[in-house]
SELUMSE-363405 format. One record per residue (C-alpha): x, y, z; residue in one letter. Coordinates in steps of 0.02 Angstrom, whole numbers, padded with zeros to 5 digits, always signed. Each point is the difference from the previous one (the first is absolute). Layout:
XYZA...
END
This chain:
-01048-01901+02276M-00028+00185-00033A-00017+00127+00142I-00106+00151-00039A-00042+00147+00111A-00133+00133-00033E-00086+00131+00092V-00191-00016+00004Q-00151+00092+00071R-00117-00092+00112I-00135-00001-00140R+00131-00089-00112D+00048-00129+00138V-00194-00035+00017F-00039-00003-00190S-00099-00127-00100A+00155-00092-00040T+00057-00026+00178T-00002-00180+00073D+00107-00004+00156I+00001-00151+00115R+00087-00031+00169V+00108-00156-00024P-00013-00140+00137P+00168+00046+00071F-00048+00179+00047Q-00067+00037+00168R-00187+00043+00032S-00062+00175+00029Y+00094+00063+00146A-00031+00195+00015W-00075+00068+00154E-00098+00167+00018D+00169+00088+00017E+00065-00039-00169E-00171+00025-00073T-00022+00177+00087E+00174+00048-00064I-00043-00045-00185L-00171+00084+00012I+00069+00159+00075K+00138+00011-00125D-00120-00025-00148L-00119+00131+00072L+00137+00120+00033D+00063-00019-00185A-00175+00018-00061F-00033+00161+00105R+00165+00076-00060H-00018-00057-00177N+00172-00085+00004T+00063-00163-00067V+00010-00134+00127Y+00127-00139-00026F-00071-00158+00060L+00159-00101-00009G+00057-00147-00101A-00117-00136-00040I+00095-00151-00063V-00084-00125-00109V+00053-00150-00103I-00095-00042-00162R+00054-00143-00106A+00037+00058-00171R-00126+00144+00007N-00155-00110+00010K-00106-00075+00135G-00011+00068+00177P+00137+00091+00081S+00065-00058+00170D+00030+00137+00124V+00163-00014+00087V-00003+00164+00093D-00139+00120+00027G-00138-00124+00042Q-00052+00099+00157Q-00020+00161-00097R-00090-00076-00146L-00121-00086+00115T-00025+00164+00103T-00024+00100-00161L-00133-00127-00055T-00088+00025+00166I+00007+00189-00019I-00076-00017-00179L-00137-00115+00065A-00052+00116+00147V-00001+00154-00123L-00108-00101-00123R-00120-00052+00139D-00009+00175+00072L-00029+00090-00162S-00185+00054-00028P+00028-00006-00192S-00029-00166-00086T+00106+00063-00143D+00142+00038+00123E-00022-00167+00085Q+00016-00088-00167A+00156+00097-00052L+00083-00039+00166I-00054-00186-00002H+00087-00024-00170T+00162+00037+00094M-00037-00143+00115I-00074-00127-00121G-00119-00010-00141H-00132-00120-00064E+00077-00126-00131T-00080+00000-00168M-00088-00161+00043G-00090+00079+00145M-00167-00014-00087M+00033-00179-00036F+00062-00055+00174G+00165+00093-00001G+00065+00087+00152G+00117+00136+00059Q+00183+00032-00054R+00087+00075+00149W+00158+00113-00005R+00071-00073+00160V-00010-00178+00068T+00063-00039+00174L+00061-00170+00064N-00120-00148+00001T-00047+00023+00176L-00046+00183-00014D-00070+00013-00179T-00178-00052+00041P-00009+00120+00144F+00074+00141-00102F-00124-00031-00141R-00153-00002+00105M+00044+00147+00123N+00106+00115-00108V-00007-00030-00184Q-00185-00039-00023A-00110+00154-00034R-00071+00069+00160G+00091-00114+00111S+00092+00130+00108T-00161+00077+00056N-00045-00135+00127D+00136+00021+00132Q-00084-00116+00131D-00005-00143-00136R+00181+00023-00045I+00059-00002+00187R-00110-00158+00034E+00070-00087-00156A+00179+00038+00058A-00040-00064+00177R-00080-00155-00061D+00147-00035-00116S+00123+00001+00142R+00129+00064-00120S+00117+00139+00056E+00025+00061-00176S-00188+00008-00029Q-00021+00098+00167A+00130+00122-00066R-00090+00018-00168L-00168+00033+00096A+00096+00125+00111G+00059+00086-00156A-00169+00012-00074V-00070+00068+00156N+00140+00127+00028Y-00010+00062-00183I-00189+00005-00002Y-00002+00102+00163D+00132+00120-00070E-00078+00020-00172L-00186+00005+00053S+00033+00160+00102D+00060+00092-00151M-00101+00105-00121S-00030-00055-00180D
END
């Protein structure tokens, strides 16, 4: 087994070749508003000062460089970054910008015209994936805060409540900003 480390930009982590999944043995989404707030504030500070922000190590295992990669460390950050991208996509008034940001979250497969579907960059555990797809990754999904909160309440899942909380927090933070 070879071990390789590389420095990547966010856009590279969420590129067309990315296929990261959370393996069954990993915990569900656990971040609260405090962790989300720290990440948002750090990213905005780096952006405002035009400095590089080191997100930290994200450890993935990929069998012989093919197939999906299993995230071993960094799931909370990858999930939260996906939420940030989804909110930015849904807040953008430009359809071109929305489409560009959406490619970092997922894209339609070649067979979309023939009944294909989406190919997502990040897949959570079995319990949280349907909620994440419908309330974060799907185009326009983060705009309906009430629906997201209600879906989380109906699920009675702590991790889905945390996902909904992160969407709400990030949406509130970013919607107050100028373009």
